[in-house]
C-alpha positions as CSV (number, residue, x, y, z in Angstrom):
1,M,-123.8,-87.9,144.2
2,S,-120.5,-89.4,143.2
3,K,-117.5,-89.1,145.2
4,R,-115.1,-86.3,144.4
5,I,-111.2,-86.8,143.8
6,V,-108.8,-84.3,143.7
7,I,-105.5,-85.2,142.2
8,L,-102.7,-82.8,143.0
9,G,-99.6,-83.2,140.3
10,S,-100.1,-84.0,136.6
11,G,-97.2,-86.1,135.9
12,E,-97.6,-90.0,135.3
13,S,-99.1,-91.0,138.4
14,G,-101.6,-87.9,138.7
15,V,-102.7,-88.5,135.0
16,G,-103.1,-92.1,135.6
17,S,-105.1,-91.9,138.9
18,A,-107.2,-89.3,137.2
19,I,-107.9,-92.1,134.0
20,L,-108.7,-94.5,136.8
21,A,-110.8,-92.8,139.2
22,K,-113.0,-91.3,136.1
23,Q,-113.4,-95.0,134.7
24,K,-114.6,-95.6,138.3
25,G,-117.3,-93.4,138.3
26,F,-115.8,-90.5,140.6
27,D,-116.0,-86.6,140.0
28,V,-112.1,-86.1,139.2
29,F,-110.4,-82.7,139.2
30,V,-106.6,-82.4,138.4
31,S,-104.5,-79.3,140.0
32,D,-101.0,-78.8,139.0
33,K,-99.4,-75.6,140.3
34,N,-97.0,-76.1,137.2
35,L,-97.5,-76.1,133.7
36,I,-98.9,-79.5,132.4
37,K,-96.8,-81.4,129.7
38,E,-98.4,-81.7,126.2
39,K,-98.5,-85.3,126.2
40,Y,-100.9,-84.9,129.7
41,K,-102.7,-82.5,128.6
42,I,-103.9,-84.4,125.7
43,Q,-104.7,-87.6,127.7
44,L,-106.8,-85.3,130.2
45,I,-109.0,-83.8,127.4
46,E,-109.5,-87.0,125.5
47,E,-110.6,-88.6,128.7
48,N,-112.7,-85.5,129.5
49,I,-111.1,-84.8,132.6
50,L,-111.5,-81.5,134.3
51,F,-107.6,-79.8,135.3
52,E,-106.3,-76.3,136.1
53,E,-102.3,-75.6,135.6
54,G,-100.1,-72.9,136.9
55,I,-102.5,-72.4,140.0
56,H,-103.7,-74.4,143.0
57,T,-107.6,-73.1,143.4
58,E,-108.5,-73.9,146.9
59,E,-112.2,-73.8,146.9
60,K,-111.8,-76.4,143.9
61,I,-109.4,-78.8,146.1
62,L,-110.6,-78.2,149.6
63,N,-114.3,-79.6,148.9
64,A,-112.6,-83.3,148.0
65,D,-113.4,-86.5,149.8
66,E,-109.8,-87.6,148.8
67,V,-106.8,-86.3,147.4
68,I,-104.5,-88.5,145.6
69,K,-100.8,-86.4,146.0
70,S,-97.9,-86.9,143.5
71,P,-95.0,-88.1,145.5
72,G,-92.7,-85.0,144.7
73,I,-95.2,-82.9,146.7
74,P,-94.0,-82.9,150.4
75,D,-96.7,-83.5,153.2
76,K,-95.3,-80.4,154.8
77,A,-96.6,-78.1,151.6
78,E,-98.9,-75.7,152.9
79,L,-101.8,-76.7,150.7
80,V,-101.4,-80.5,151.8
81,Q,-101.3,-79.3,155.5
82,K,-104.9,-77.2,154.7
83,I,-106.4,-80.6,153.3
84,L,-105.2,-82.9,156.3
85,A,-106.6,-80.1,158.5
86,K,-109.9,-80.7,157.1
87,N,-109.5,-84.5,157.7
88,I,-109.3,-84.9,153.9
89,S,-107.8,-88.7,153.5
90,V,-104.6,-87.7,151.4
91,I,-102.9,-91.0,149.5
92,S,-100.8,-92.1,146.9
93,E,-101.5,-93.3,143.1
94,I,-100.4,-96.7,144.4
95,E,-102.7,-97.0,147.4
96,F,-105.8,-96.0,145.1
97,A,-105.0,-98.3,142.3
98,S,-104.5,-101.3,144.3
99,R,-108.2,-101.1,145.3
100,Y,-109.1,-101.9,141.8
101,T,-106.7,-105.1,141.0
102,S,-106.4,-108.6,142.4
103,A,-103.1,-108.9,140.6
104,K,-100.1,-110.2,142.4
105,K,-98.0,-107.0,143.5
106,I,-94.1,-107.4,143.5
107,C,-93.1,-104.2,145.4
108,I,-89.2,-103.4,145.4
109,T,-87.8,-100.5,147.5
110,G,-84.4,-99.5,148.8
111,S,-82.1,-96.8,148.9
112,N,-79.8,-98.0,145.6
113,G,-80.6,-100.5,143.2
114,K,-84.4,-100.4,143.0
115,T,-84.8,-99.6,139.4
116,T,-82.3,-102.4,138.3
117,T,-84.0,-104.7,140.4
118,T,-87.5,-103.9,139.6
119,L,-86.3,-104.2,135.7
120,L,-84.5,-107.7,136.2
121,T,-87.4,-109.1,138.1
122,Y,-89.7,-107.9,135.0
123,H,-87.4,-109.3,132.3
124,I,-87.2,-112.7,134.1
125,L,-91.1,-112.8,134.6
126,K,-91.8,-111.4,131.0
127,K,-89.1,-113.9,129.6
128,A,-90.9,-116.9,131.5
129,G,-94.2,-115.9,129.8
130,Y,-96.1,-114.3,132.6
131,N,-98.9,-111.6,132.1
132,V,-96.8,-108.9,134.2
133,G,-96.9,-104.6,134.5
134,L,-94.0,-102.7,135.2
135,G,-95.0,-99.6,137.3
136,G,-94.4,-97.7,140.4
137,N,-91.5,-95.0,140.1
138,I,-90.6,-96.5,136.5
139,G,-92.6,-97.4,133.2
140,K,-96.2,-96.7,132.8
141,S,-98.5,-95.3,135.8
142,F,-99.4,-98.2,137.7
143,A,-103.0,-96.9,138.1
144,Y,-103.3,-96.3,134.1
145,Q,-102.5,-100.2,133.6
146,V,-105.2,-100.7,136.4
147,A,-107.5,-98.7,134.1
148,K,-106.3,-99.9,130.6
149,E,-104.8,-103.4,130.8
150,N,-105.0,-106.6,132.7
151,F,-102.2,-107.8,134.3
152,D,-101.9,-111.0,136.4
153,Y,-98.7,-109.6,138.2
154,Y,-97.5,-106.3,138.8
155,V,-93.5,-105.5,139.4
156,L,-93.5,-101.9,141.2
157,E,-90.4,-100.0,142.0
158,L,-91.7,-98.1,145.0
159,S,-89.9,-94.7,146.6
160,S,-90.0,-93.6,150.2
161,F,-92.4,-91.1,149.0
162,Q,-94.5,-93.3,147.5
163,L,-94.5,-95.8,150.6
164,D,-95.4,-92.7,152.9
165,G,-99.0,-92.3,150.9
166,M,-99.9,-96.0,151.4
167,Y,-102.0,-97.2,154.4
168,N,-103.9,-100.6,153.3
169,F,-101.9,-101.3,150.6
170,T,-100.5,-105.2,150.9
171,A,-97.6,-105.9,148.8
172,D,-97.7,-109.9,148.0
173,I,-94.0,-110.0,148.0
174,A,-92.0,-107.0,149.4
175,V,-88.4,-106.5,149.0
176,L,-85.8,-104.3,150.6
177,L,-82.4,-104.2,149.1
178,N,-80.4,-101.6,151.5
179,I,-81.6,-98.5,153.7
180,T,-78.8,-95.6,153.7
181,P,-79.3,-92.0,154.3
182,D,-81.2,-90.4,151.5
183,H,-83.7,-87.8,150.8
184,L,-83.1,-86.6,155.1
185,D,-84.6,-83.2,153.9
186,R,-88.1,-84.9,153.5
187,Y,-87.6,-86.7,157.0
188,D,-86.8,-83.8,159.5
189,Y,-83.0,-85.0,158.8
190,K,-83.8,-88.0,161.2
191,F,-82.4,-91.2,159.7
192,E,-85.0,-93.4,161.9
193,N,-87.9,-91.6,160.0
194,Y,-86.6,-92.7,156.4
195,I,-85.9,-96.2,157.8
196,A,-89.9,-96.7,159.1
197,S,-90.6,-95.2,155.8
198,K,-88.7,-97.6,153.6
199,F,-90.3,-100.6,156.1
200,R,-93.8,-99.3,155.1
201,I,-93.4,-101.6,152.3
202,T,-94.4,-104.5,154.8
203,N,-97.4,-103.0,156.0
204,N,-100.3,-105.3,156.2
205,Q,-98.4,-108.2,155.1
206,S,-99.3,-111.5,156.6
207,K,-97.5,-115.1,156.8
208,K,-98.9,-115.8,153.4
209,D,-96.9,-113.1,151.7
210,A,-93.0,-112.7,151.5
211,F,-90.4,-110.5,152.4
212,V,-87.3,-110.4,150.6
213,Y,-84.4,-108.3,152.1
214,C,-80.8,-108.2,152.4
215,A,-79.3,-109.8,155.6
216,D,-75.9,-107.8,155.5
217,D,-77.8,-104.5,155.9
218,L,-77.1,-103.7,159.6
219,T,-80.1,-101.0,159.4
220,I,-82.6,-103.6,158.1
221,Q,-81.3,-106.1,160.8
222,S,-81.7,-103.8,163.9
223,Y,-85.2,-102.5,162.7
224,M,-86.4,-106.1,162.4
225,Q,-85.1,-106.9,166.0
226,K,-87.2,-104.6,167.5
227,H,-90.3,-104.7,164.5
228,P,-90.9,-108.4,163.8
229,I,-92.2,-108.8,160.4
230,A,-95.6,-110.9,159.9
231,A,-94.5,-112.1,156.2
232,H,-92.8,-115.3,155.5
233,L,-88.9,-114.0,155.7
234,V,-86.7,-114.7,152.7
235,P,-83.0,-113.2,153.1
236,F,-80.0,-113.0,151.0
237,S,-76.6,-112.6,151.7
238,I,-72.9,-112.5,150.0
239,K,-70.9,-112.3,153.9
240,Q,-72.9,-115.7,155.4
241,P,-74.8,-119.1,154.4
242,I,-78.6,-118.7,154.4
243,D,-80.2,-121.8,156.0
244,G,-83.7,-122.6,154.5
245,D,-85.4,-120.2,152.0
246,G,-82.6,-117.5,150.8
247,A,-79.6,-116.8,148.8
248,F,-76.2,-116.5,149.5
249,L,-72.5,-116.3,148.1
250,T,-69.7,-118.6,148.5
251,N,-66.4,-118.6,146.5
252,N,-67.9,-116.3,143.8
253,Q,-71.0,-118.8,143.7
254,I,-74.6,-118.0,144.3
255,T,-76.9,-120.4,146.0
256,L,-80.6,-119.6,145.6
257,N,-82.6,-122.0,147.5
258,Y,-86.8,-121.8,147.6
259,K,-88.6,-124.9,149.1
260,P,-85.2,-126.4,149.4
261,N,-86.8,-129.8,151.0
262,Q,-88.7,-129.9,147.4
263,N,-86.4,-128.3,145.1
264,Q,-82.7,-128.5,144.3
265,P,-81.0,-125.4,144.7
266,L,-80.1,-122.9,141.8
267,I,-76.5,-122.4,141.3
268,M,-74.5,-120.0,139.4
269,T,-70.9,-118.2,139.3
270,I,-71.0,-114.6,139.6
271,E,-69.0,-114.3,136.3
272,Q,-71.8,-115.4,134.5
273,L,-74.0,-112.5,135.6
274,A,-74.7,-110.0,132.9
275,L,-74.5,-107.3,135.9
276,Q,-71.0,-107.2,137.3
277,G,-70.1,-105.6,140.8
278,K,-70.7,-106.5,144.1
279,H,-74.2,-104.4,144.6
280,N,-75.3,-106.3,141.5
281,V,-74.8,-109.8,143.0
282,Y,-77.6,-108.8,145.6
283,N,-79.9,-107.2,142.9
284,S,-79.6,-110.5,141.1
285,M,-80.5,-112.3,144.1
286,A,-83.2,-110.4,145.0
287,A,-84.9,-110.7,141.6
288,S,-83.9,-114.3,141.4
289,L,-85.6,-114.9,144.7
290,V,-88.9,-113.4,143.8
291,S,-89.0,-115.0,140.5
292,R,-88.5,-118.6,142.5
293,I,-91.4,-117.5,145.0
294,V,-93.9,-117.1,142.0
295,D,-92.5,-120.3,140.4
296,V,-90.4,-119.2,137.3
297,R,-87.9,-122.1,136.4
298,K,-84.6,-122.2,137.3
299,E,-83.5,-122.1,133.7
300,I,-85.1,-119.3,132.8
301,I,-84.0,-117.3,135.8
302,R,-80.3,-118.6,134.8
303,E,-80.7,-117.6,131.3
304,S,-82.2,-114.0,132.3
305,L,-79.3,-113.4,134.6
306,Q,-77.2,-113.8,131.6
307,D,-78.8,-111.7,129.1
308,F,-80.3,-108.9,130.9
309,Q,-79.2,-105.4,129.5
310,N,-79.1,-102.7,132.1
311,I,-80.6,-99.5,132.0
312,E,-79.2,-95.8,130.8
313,H,-77.4,-93.6,133.2
314,R,-76.5,-96.6,135.5
315,L,-73.1,-97.6,135.1
316,E,-73.8,-97.2,131.5
317,F,-70.5,-97.7,129.2
318,V,-70.6,-94.8,126.6
319,A,-67.3,-94.9,124.8
320,T,-63.5,-95.6,124.8
321,I,-61.9,-92.8,123.2
322,N,-57.8,-93.3,122.8
323,G,-57.8,-95.8,125.7
324,I,-59.8,-93.9,128.1
325,E,-63.4,-95.6,128.9
326,F,-66.3,-93.4,129.6
327,I,-69.1,-94.4,132.0
328,N,-72.4,-92.8,132.8
329,D,-73.9,-93.2,136.1
330,S,-76.1,-89.9,136.3
331,K,-78.6,-92.0,138.1
332,A,-76.4,-92.2,141.1
333,T,-77.7,-89.2,142.8
334,N,-76.8,-90.1,146.6
335,V,-73.3,-91.0,148.2
336,N,-73.9,-94.5,148.8
337,S,-74.9,-95.3,144.8
338,T,-71.6,-93.4,144.2
339,W,-70.1,-95.8,146.8
340,Y,-71.2,-99.1,144.8
341,A,-70.3,-97.4,141.4
342,L,-66.2,-96.2,142.8
343,E,-66.3,-99.8,144.3
344,S,-66.9,-101.4,141.3
345,M,-64.1,-99.5,139.0
346,Q,-61.2,-101.8,138.3
347,K,-58.8,-98.9,136.7
348,P,-57.9,-95.5,137.8
349,V,-60.6,-93.0,137.9
350,V,-61.4,-89.6,136.8
351,W,-64.4,-89.1,138.9
352,I,-67.3,-86.4,137.6
353,C,-69.1,-85.4,140.7
354,G,-71.3,-82.7,142.2
355,G,-74.7,-81.1,141.8
356,Q,-77.7,-80.2,144.2
357,D,-76.4,-81.5,147.7
358,K,-79.1,-83.5,149.8
359,G,-77.3,-83.2,153.2
360,N,-74.5,-85.5,151.8
361,N,-71.8,-87.2,154.1
362,Y,-68.7,-87.6,151.9
363,D,-66.5,-89.6,154.5
364,E,-67.8,-93.1,153.5
365,L,-66.2,-92.2,150.3
366,T,-63.0,-91.7,151.5
367,E,-61.1,-94.9,151.3
368,L,-62.6,-95.5,147.9
369,V,-61.2,-92.4,146.8
370,K,-57.8,-92.7,148.0
371,A,-57.4,-95.9,146.3
372,N,-59.2,-95.4,142.9
373,V,-59.4,-91.9,142.1
374,K,-56.8,-89.7,140.5
375,A,-58.7,-86.6,139.8
376,I,-62.1,-85.1,140.8
377,I,-63.9,-82.9,138.0
378,C,-66.9,-81.1,139.8
379,L,-70.0,-80.7,137.9
380,G,-72.2,-78.3,139.8
381,K,-72.9,-74.5,141.1
382,D,-71.4,-75.0,144.4
383,N,-68.8,-77.3,145.1
384,K,-67.3,-76.4,148.2
385,K,-68.7,-79.1,150.0
386,I,-66.8,-81.7,147.8
387,I,-63.6,-79.7,147.2
388,K,-63.4,-79.5,151.2
389,A,-64.0,-83.3,151.5
390,F,-61.2,-84.5,149.0
391,K,-58.8,-81.7,148.8
392,D,-56.3,-83.5,151.2
393,I,-56.4,-86.6,149.3
394,V,-57.0,-85.7,145.7
395,D,-54.0,-83.4,144.1
396,V,-56.5,-82.4,141.0
397,I,-59.8,-80.8,141.6
398,V,-61.5,-79.0,138.6
399,E,-64.4,-77.0,138.9
400,T,-67.2,-76.8,136.0
401,D,-70.5,-75.7,135.5
402,N,-71.5,-77.7,132.0
403,A,-71.3,-81.3,131.0
404,S,-69.1,-80.4,127.9
405,D,-66.6,-78.5,130.2
406,A,-66.6,-81.4,132.5
407,V,-66.0,-83.7,130.0
408,A,-63.5,-81.9,128.0
409,A,-61.4,-81.3,131.6
410,S,-61.7,-85.3,132.4
411,Y,-60.3,-86.4,128.9
412,K,-57.4,-83.9,129.3
413,I,-56.4,-85.1,132.5
414,G,-57.1,-89.1,131.7
415,T,-54.6,-91.1,130.1
416,K,-55.0,-94.7,128.4
417,G,-56.3,-97.1,130.9
418,D,-58.1,-94.6,132.8
419,V,-61.9,-94.5,133.2
420,V,-63.9,-91.1,133.4
421,L,-67.0,-91.9,135.7
422,L,-69.7,-89.4,135.7
423,S,-71.4,-90.6,139.4
424,P,-72.6,-87.6,140.8
425,A,-73.5,-88.5,144.3
426,C,-76.0,-85.4,144.0
427,A,-79.1,-84.6,142.6
428,S,-79.0,-82.8,139.4
429,F,-81.6,-79.8,139.8
430,D,-79.2,-77.0,140.2
431,L,-78.1,-77.4,136.6
432,Y,-80.4,-79.8,134.9
433,Q,-84.2,-80.7,134.7
434,N,-83.5,-84.6,136.2
435,Y,-80.7,-87.1,136.1
436,E,-81.6,-88.0,132.7
437,E,-80.6,-84.9,131.0
438,R,-77.5,-84.9,132.8
439,G,-76.4,-88.0,131.6
440,M,-77.9,-87.5,127.9
441,Q,-75.4,-84.0,127.9
442,F,-72.5,-85.9,129.3
443,K,-73.0,-88.8,126.7
444,A,-73.4,-86.1,123.9
445,A,-70.4,-84.3,125.0
446,V,-68.4,-87.6,125.2
447,R,-69.4,-88.5,121.4
448,S,-68.4,-85.1,120.1
449,L,-64.6,-85.5,121.7
């Protein structure tokens, strides 16, 4: 009798897992307590995969040999607890798919910058002619690609939720960009639990694997002192020179070394980078080091860093209207992402922020807000915490509950030479389905001014 695999959640990762499981001969059942999106339903029907929507039927789930869980479902969920109580293994799509591929896995995580770094790494490898897939938290499902494509490399963006469901998985190259408090509601409000989750990216690594990490991040440094990493260490820094393999910044110039006794370093000025701002120097260093580890030529890396186009909703220029610049950074769903956005602004800022708070501490933004922000437009249902944090620093604070009103208010307050920055520091779920919808509505409102 074939092994029974139950998949909880029918989004990109769930349906991809179902298709791979079916291909490998498992008895597959997909269960989603919400309605399944039409495009995914069509895929399941075409592949002859049994599913249910709008309900979790426990007797059809608790007879599984293994459960693949959507990263959005917390371990604390009652159904997951019942599954675990029956000693049924619960894993992530990434863990499952990795069993069926011998491709090299480049895995990128961090509280901020992981999407940009993943896309930049993919861009460099693609430009170098590598047979490479893009997956994880972005692009097509990793499991779907393992089932239907035949890549030699995968660049995977991994969230802490995905890492939590990984046990035997090994990253050939693991990248850890930074760790700042985020999603603490999923980690019993304990920062140390979240840190341990991020470091799962180094699980099962040995000396033949590589760990690329930010040497300036004190949280990363302190964890590594107590928990030595088995992989070959490749640090990057904008504060200090790095001996041996790694990258560093001196006098606005990036030096990138890999196997320095065999190769000349790659040297670039930060003015040459397509992505500007301090955080993007880190992202560019990380992507470049990964590319050198897999032997991409330095000239290709240099060209790629100069011609890369950043993603939608991440510090995305929208328009300049009567001398006021509008920037969409809707993807900034935590305080640290917004810190980077505010830090990279060179003009007075009318800051649109707010949404669903994830246990935010706004104190780390105080100095930047004092220095850069002339007005705050709240975009959310409950703005008390933001108002309390900044009412003594910023004279003008306006409350709105939709993108049109927020943009209209910011345009009225802004003057020539200002920048209106949507960088919410919060999740979008109080008003929108996701940060993409919030960003789209912001851009539509700007364009209709």
